N, C-alpha and C positions, 0 to 999 in steps of 0.2 A: 535199358535206360536211354534217354536222350543224352547225348554228349556234345559239347562244343569243342571243335578242333581249331587250334591256333595254326594258321598257315606259316607263321614265322618260325616256330620251333616244333610244330607237330604235337604239342601238348594237348591231352584230352582233359576236359573239365566236365564232370557229370552235372546234369541239370535236374531231372527227376524221372521216375519210372513212367513209361508210356501207357501202362495198363494193358488192355486186351489187344490193341492193334496200333502200331506206330503209324502216324500220318502227320505230315506237316505241309504248310503253305507259306511261301515267302511273300512279303509285302515290301517290294524294293523301294517304293516312294517313301515309305515310313521307316525304313531300316529296322523292320521288325519281322518276326516269324511267328506264325500260329502253329503251336504244337498240340496235337490231339492227345487227350488223356481220357479214355473211356468216352463219355458223352460231353466232355468239356473241351473248349478250345482256349488255350492259355497263350497269351501274347508275351513274347520275351524280346529283349533288345539284343544288340550285338555281343553283349557280355554274358548272355544267358540268364539275365535277371528279369523277373516279371515287370512289364512296362505298363500294365493296367491293373487297377485294384480289383476288378471283378472279371471272372472268366465268361466266355460265351457258352451258354448251356443249350443243348438240344434235348429233345424228348427221348432220344435213343442214340446209340452209337452211329456215326456217319461213315460212309465208305469212301467219300472223296470230298475235298473242299477246294474252292477256287476263290481268290480275292479279285474283285472287280470294283475298284474304288468308286464309292465308299462302302461297298457291300461285300459280305462274305456269303458265298453260295455253297450250300452243303447238300450232298446226295444222301437221302435217307432211304429206308426200305420201301416206302410207299409214296414218297413225294420229293420234290426239289424245294429246299428251304432257303429263303433269301432274308438276310438280317443286316441291320446297320452295324458297322464296325464300332461305332462310338457308343451307342446305347445297348447293343446286343439284343435288341428287340426284333421280332419278325416283321418284315415289310410285306412280303408276298410268299405264297405257297402254291406249287403246281403239282397236281396229282400225276405220278408216274411210278408204277409198281416195278419192283425188281430191276431198277436201273443199274447198269453196269459201267456206264461211261459218262464223264462230265468234263467238258473242255470248252475253250474259247477259241475263236478264230483270230487270225492275225490281221484281219481287215480293219479299216479305219473305224468302223462302227462297233468293233469288239463284240460280235454276236456270241451267244452262249449256246452250246450243243449238249443235249442230254439224251441218252438212248438206253433201251433195254433190248431184249432179244427180238422184239417184234416192232418196236417204234423208235423213231428218231424225232426229237422235238427241238425246234430252233426258237430262241428267245432274242428279240431285238430290243435294246435299251430304249426307254422313252427319253425324249429330249430333256435336258436338265430343267429348262424353264417350265415344261409341263409337269415335271415331278414336283417342283417347288409350288406351283399353283395347286396341285392336288393335295400336297401336305398342308398347305395353308388352309384349304377348304375343309380339311378334316380336323383342323385345330392342332396339328402336330408342328408347332412353330419351332421348337428346338431342333427337330430334324431338318426343317426347311433352312434355318440359319446355318446349320452345319453343312448342308449341301451347297449353299452359296459360297461358303468359305473354301470348298474343295477345288474351285476353279476347273470344273469338268469341261466347260466350254470356253474356248479362247475369247469368244465375244463377251463373256461376262467380266473380263478383267477391268474394262473401262467403266462398267456399270455396277461393279461389285458394291461400292459404297452406297449408291442410291438404293440398290436392292436390299442391302442389310438394313438401312434406315427405314425403308418401307415395311419390311417384315417386322422389325422391332416395334414400329408404331402400331401395326395391327395386333401384334402380340400384346402390347401394353393395353390396348382397348379391351382385348379378350380377357386379360387378367383383371382389369377394372370391373368388367361385367360380372366376373366370378368373385368379386369383393376381395381380391388379393391386392390391396392398394399399395402396399410397400413395394412389391415386386413390379407392379405396373409403373409406379413413379420412378423406380430405379431404371427401368428400360427407357422411359421418356428422357431421363438424364443423358442417355447414350445417343439420343437422336437430336436432330436440329429442329424438332417440332416447335412451333411457335408457343411460348409459354402461355399466351392468352388462351390458346386452344386447350391446353391442359387444365388451366385454372377454371375454364368454363365447365369442366366436369364436376366442380365442387361449388355450386352457386351459393350455398349457405355460408361459406367462409370467404366469399369474394365481395368487395364493396358493391353496394346496390348500383345498378345501371352499368356495370362493367362487364366485359366479355359477353356481350349480347350478339346474336346473329352469327355465331361462330359455326363454321362448317367442320363436321367430323367425318373422316374418311371410312366410316363403317355404317352399316345399315341400321344398327340399333344401339342405343346407349341406355343402360339401365340406371334410372335416377336413384339418388340416395334418399331413402325415406325414413329409415329407422334411426333412433338415437344411437344405437350401438354402431351402425355403419358410419354415422357421422363422427363418432369419437375415434374409431379406427382410421378413418380417412384423415382426420385432423392430425393424428399422431404420425401418419405416413407423410403428410404434407410438409412437416417441419424440416426434415433433411433436404427435401426437394427445393423448398423455398430458400434454404441456406445455400444450396448449390447455385441457384439463380443469382442470389445476392453476391456471392463470391465471383461468379463469372462476370457479372455486370460491373463489379468494382474494378476488375482487372481489364476488361474489354467493354467499355460502355456501349460501343456500337456493334456488339456481337450479333444481336438479333435484328439489326436495322435492315439487313439485306434479304430477310426472309420474304417469301412470296406473300403478298397481301391478299391473294385470292381466297385465302383460307378464312377470311372474315370481312365483314363490312365495316368500314371506318365510320367513326362517330366523333362529333366535335366535343362530346363530353367524356371521352376516354382519357384516363390518366396516363401519363408517361409510364413506360414499363417499370423503371426502378421504383416509382411511387406506388404503382399497383402491387408490386411484389411485397414491399414493406407494409402496405396497408393490409394485405392478405395475411402477413405474418402476425399482425396485431389481432386480427379476427381469429386466427388459428389458436394463438396463445390464450385468448379469452375463452375459446371453446374448450380447450384442454384443461383449464384450471379456473374455477369460479371462486377460489378462496380470496380473502382480503388480508394483506395485499397479494397480488399475483407476482411472485418473485421472478418468474421467467420473463414476464412482460416488463417489469421494472428494470431488469438487467438489460433487456433489449432497448428500451427507451433511453437508458443512460448512455448508450453509444452515440458518439458524435457523427457517425457515418450513416445513420438511417435517413431515409427519404420519406417518412410518413407524412401524408397530407394533413396539415394542422386542422383545417375545418372539418374534415371527415373524422379524424381521430377524436377531436373535441366532442363532436356529437355522439359518437359511439360510446366513449368513456363516460360521459355524463348520463347517457341513457342507461348504462349498466352500473351506475354509481361507483365507478372506479376512479375515485378522486385522487388518491395517492399517485396512481399512474398518470392521470391528467396533469397533475402538478409537475411530475418528472418530465413529461413531454414538453410542457410550457417552459420549463427550465432549460431543456436542451435546445429550444428554439429562441432563447433569450427573451421570452415573453414574461419577464420577471414581474412587471406591474400587475398583470392579470393573475399570475400564480399567487402573489402575495395578497392580493385582494381576496382571493378564494380562501386562503388560509385564515385571514382575519375574520371573514364572515363565518367560517366554520367554528372558530374558537369562540367568538362572541355569541353564536347561537347556542353552544353548549353552556356558556356561562348564564345565559338568560333562560335556561331550561327549555328551550325550543330548538333542539338539535336539527340541523339540516341533513345529517348523515348518521349512520350507525357505526361508522368507523371511529373507534375510540382513540386511535393514534392521532387524529386531528383535533382532539380535545386539548385545550390549554395552549400555552405559548411555545411549547417545545419545537414543533414543526416550523413555526415562523422563525424562531431563534436560530435553528440550524440552517435555514435558508439564508437568513441575513448574514450569518457568519461566513457562508460561502461567498457572499457578494462583497463583504468588507474589504478584502485585498484588491478588488477591482475598483480603481479610483473613479471610473466613469459612472459607477452606480452609488456613489456616496449620498447623493441627494435622495435616492430611492430608499436607501437604508435608513436615513434619518426620518423619512416620511412614514414608513411602516413600523418603525421602532417606537413611535409615539404611543400607540395603543398598548403595546407590550409594557412599556415603562409605567403607563398609567394604571394598568390592571395588575401587572405582576412586576413591581419595581425591582426587587432583588434579582429575579431571574433575568430581567431585561438587561442588567449590567453585563451579563456574559456576552452580549452582542459586541460590546466595545472593549472587552478585556480578554486576556488569555490566562489560563491556569499558570500559577507560578512555576509548576514543573516544566512548562513549555517555554518559559521566558528566555532561556539561553538560545533556543532555536527560532525565536520569533523576530521578525523584522518590524520594528515600530513604524517604519515608513508606510507599511501596508495597512495601518490602523486608521480609523477615523480621527482627524485632528482633535485634540482634547478641547479646544475652544468651542468647536461645534457641538461636541457631546455635552459640555457643561451648560451651554445655552439651552439645549434640549432638556436636560435634566432639571434645570431651574424652572422651565415652563411646565413640566409634566409631573414633577415630584417634589419632595421636600429636601431640606439641607442634609438630612441623614443619608439619603441616597447619593447625594453629591459627594459626601465624605467617603461613602463606601466605594464609589467609582474611583476617586483620587487615590485611595489606599491601594486598590487592586492595580490601577494603571501604573502608579509609581513603583510598586513592587515588581510588576511584570516587565517593565521597560527600562528601569533604572534611569528615568528621565531626570536631567539636572536643571530643568527650567526653574529659575528662581521664583517666578510668578506662581507656578503651580504649588510649590512647597509653601510659600507664604499664604496662599489661599487656603490650603488644607489646615494650617495652624489657626487662621482666623475662623474657619468653620468649626474646628474643635472648640475654640473659645466661645463662640456664639451658642453652640449646643450645650456646653457646660453651664453657661449663664442661664439658659432656658431651663435646664434640668434643676438648677439650684432654686430658681424662682418657683418651679412646680413643687419642689420638696418643701419649701417654706410655706406655700399656700396650703399644702396638705398637712401641715403641722409637724413635719419631720425636720429636726435640726440636722444640718450637715456637719459631721465631725471631721476633724483633721484626717487627711488620708494617711493610711499606714502603708509603708513600703513592703507589702507582701503580695504574692501572686494570688489573684482571685479569679476563680472560674465562674462565669456568670452566663446563664443561658439567655438567648434572645428574648424568650417569653418573660423571664423574670426581669430582665433589663427594661423592657418596654412598659411593664406594669408597675415598676417601682422607680420613682425619680431619683431616689438616693443611690440605688444600685446603678442606674444609668449614668449618673454623674461620676461615680467611682470608676466605672468602666471607661468612660470617655477620658478621664484624667490619666488612667493607666496608658491608654493609647497615645495621648498627647505627650506624656513624658517619654515614652519609648521613641516616638517620632523625633522629638527635640534632641534626644541623645544620639540617634542613628543618622539623622539627616545632616548634611553639611552644606545645604544649598538654600537655606532661608536666611533672612536678614535679622539677626538678634536685636540690633538697635531699634528696628521698626517694631518688633514684637514687644520689647520692654515698654514702649510708649502706650501700647494697647492693653497690656496686662494690668490688672488692679494691684495696688501697692500692698494691701493687707490681706489679699486672698491669693490662692494658687501659688503658695510660697515655694513649694518644691520645684514647680515649673519655672518660677522666677530664678531659682538658684541654678537651674540648668542653663538658662539664657545667660546669666552672669558668668558661668564657667566658659561659655563660648567666647565671651569678650575678655577672658583672662582676668576678670575681676574676682579673684579667688577669695580675698579677705571678706568681701561683702557676701559672697555665696556661703562661705563657712559660717559667717555670723548668723545667717538665716537658719542653717542646720542646728547650730549650737543654742542660740538664744530664743529663736521663734518656733522651731520645730522640736527642740529638745531631743535631737537625734545625734548624739556624740559619735556613735558607731558609724553612722552614715557619713559624718564629717571625716572620720579617719579613713574610711574607704575612699572617699572623694580625694583625699591627699595621696593615697597609694596609687590611685588610678592616674592622676595627673602628674605626679612626680616621676613615675616610671615611663611616662610618655616621652620626656625629654630631660632625663636626669643629668646629662652631660653638658647641658647648655647653662654655663655659669651665670650668664647675664639675663636669662629668661626669668619670668615671674614664677614659672613652675619649680625652679630650683629651690626657692625659699618657701615653698608652700607649707612645710611643716612648721616653720617659724611663724608663718601667718596664722596657722591654727592655734599655736601656743599663745600668740598674742591675743587671739579672739577669746581663748579660755580665761586669760588674765585681765581682759578689758571688757567689762559689760557695756552695753549701749548706754548712752547718756540719759535716755528717757526711761531706763529700766532700774528697778530697785533690787535687782539680783546682785548677789555677791560673786566675786571672781571665783572661778572653778580651779583652785590651786591644785587639788588632788588630780584632776583630769590633766592639768598641764604637766605635773610631775610624772604622772604615768606615761604621758606621751613622750616626754624627754627620756625617760628610762628605756623605752622600747624602740625609739627611733632616733637616738642621738647620732647614729652613723649617717643619717640623712640631713643633719642640721649643722649649722655653724655654731659650735659649742660656745664660743665667746659671746655671740649675740644672744644665744639662748639664756646663758647665765645672767647677762645684763637685764633680761626681762623679769627675772625672779624678784620678788619683794626683798627690800634691804633687811627686814626683820625676820627673814626665814631662818629657822634654827639650823645649825650645821648638821645635826644628826638626820635631818630630812633629806639633805642633798648629798651627804657623805656616801651612801651606797651607790648613787648614780655616778658621782665623780670617780669612785673606785672602779666601777664597771667601764667608764670611759677610758681611764688610764690603762686598764688591762687590755682593752680593745686596741688602743693606740700602740701599746707595746707589742701585741701579737701582730698587728699590721706592719710595724717596723721590721720585726723579725722575718715576716713573710717576704717583705720587699727586699731584704738583704739576701735571702736565699734565691729569690728570683734573679737578682742582679748577678749573683755568682754563676748561676746556670747560663745566663745570657753571655757572660764573659767567657766561659768554657766553650760555648757554641761558636763564639766569634773567633777564638783561637783555632778551633778545628777547621773552620771555613778558610781562614787565612793560610793555614798549613796546606790545605788542598790547593789553594790558589797558587802558592809558591811552587808546589810540586808540579802543577800543570804548566806553569810558566817556564820551568827549568827543563821540560822535556824537549828532546831534539828529534828531528825527523829528516830523512834524506830523500830528496826528490830527484829522480833521474829519468832517463828516457823510458824506463820500464814501469814507472809508477802509474797505476791506474786509479781512476775515480771509482769508489765502491758503489756509486749509484748508477752512473751512466756507462761505466766500464771503458771509458776513453782515457787516453794518456793526459796527465796533468801538464807536462811540459812547462811553459812559462806562464801559464794562466794563474789567476788568483785562486787560492785554495783555502779550505777550512779544515782544521784538525778537530775532530770530535773526540774529546777525552774518554767518553764512556763507550765509544764504538771503535773498532779496529779500522785503521786506514784513514785516508784523507779523501775529501770530496771537492769538486769544483765549487767555487763561491756561488755561482748561479744555481747549481744543483742544490746546494744547501738552502738558498733562498726559496726555491720552488718547494722543497720539502717542508719548510716552515709554513708556507702559505697553505699547503694542503693539510 
């Protein structure tokens, strides 16, 4: 067995059996040893572990081996075998039968001597430069690169980088001709070859007129003719072009010092960053012909690309890639041109003469999304208003989404970034009807919580105008408008638009909800505009805003016959400020009782005594009993009021008893607190030189101090102040 001996402690470590004959060869420069096992040479490191994944194999067992960097020379029965240490492949073979000796000289040239019983052969190493040239000529570029890295010649040290770049360049062209595009471009990345020289190898994905008259340092370049080769080349070009983009973004002048003798300059040549990005566009178009091209869209969405606008515009139009063209125009702030294209496409679909087969450009959605992107940019407000006109005319409800935001996003939306409502209202009045203006104001006020009084008043007036219009249409169609019922009605848009009565009901529902929820309109102005004998419930809401509760309750009781609604009205407004003795809200139940007992002067109705008695019996705790009894008729039988008076007296007795119990509890609590106070005041504490503050742990001495009854010890007054602040 081969064994490793440790010189420090003499310990033996087995490596592996040597087979038929033990034989080894040291490689001092590499700190490795070749150990022979039958016909295999296994390289191990200084710890006896294999240092290479594959062994060197000979056709038969060898009798002697020598390492002459970077070659392993072995003596076989009929020949001398020379192999590369890195690849393990044969480089040369010399016929010599029954050789018994293999050695090297100590001369500077390191000649090799091989001999048998009758012959002695001397081998002189070929110069490294000649070896490299021969390997390159044979197409063995990997061995040539490895040989250059060996530094066999001291003259190579200064020229190593240039030699490596030269061989890699030739190797790249060799792989290109063999149609191994990915490996070829990977090698070109490791060189400083001019990118125009590389891109010239792919003329079908390079902008027309670019990379012409480029010099290639090889005799022959195989052009790309087949579709398969073009597809594979395009796929391999993507990482190479990305590499160029990254390098140019970090070092814009990286390729500016390259030798210009490799190509002939032309006045029509694009700057290199522009050429690289235009090539990327063509490569992505070649790789994916679907609509839309997701990879190309993602590339054009980047702010850092340098695509030539005129070139890309022509290419994308020629290939009908209009989504990608619009994204390019958007990235270059050519918003007017992009929006005009979107308008033309949408209108062409609407007129049944589409300009493209791309269905995503049909309708207003693409234009709406584009305009929503521009809305927060104040400098483009005029452009948004210009191109939103056709959307509002053709698709009015969808067009509103340009100027509003969903209610779910209202908390995170900045109203300052929206188009001012005065400009939007002017546009909507020009391009649509009042129903669209109403829809805009509803969405805008809900999304922004705007408190502008003018907008709130305007929405009320628009509701009123639409209700009057729907009422006249209902009358003209022979349908009588009944008094609105206070119930929740679900009405579809289609039903509402086709039925004036349903439209009026829906509008009145909206108006009442708005009048009840909004606090920013002027009810005095509204009352002057509202009809006296119509829209009575809406009028009652306005009167409630003016604290004219008696008049509002009179409408509910005598004109709408909605006593339950009147009682709900009282409960709502009484609870709002029940503790304000001088407010109109405090006597609101007395007002309702007065309304029940006092019919309007122009009405033949009788007083609603039962309703008044029922109200008094259920809500006497919220009324002034003396005033309520005074309102009752003088001829009211005592048996009608007796149960109510009995309930009132029982309630007052219970309340008095509860107040007495509460008073006793408060008195006990007061005595307990006073006792604790006296006990705390009577406590004594001694301050001497050893007394420390429990917070800062310094002596109290003659400083002001605070005794904390619920905590042990005393603290400085300033420490107590700081503790209180924190």
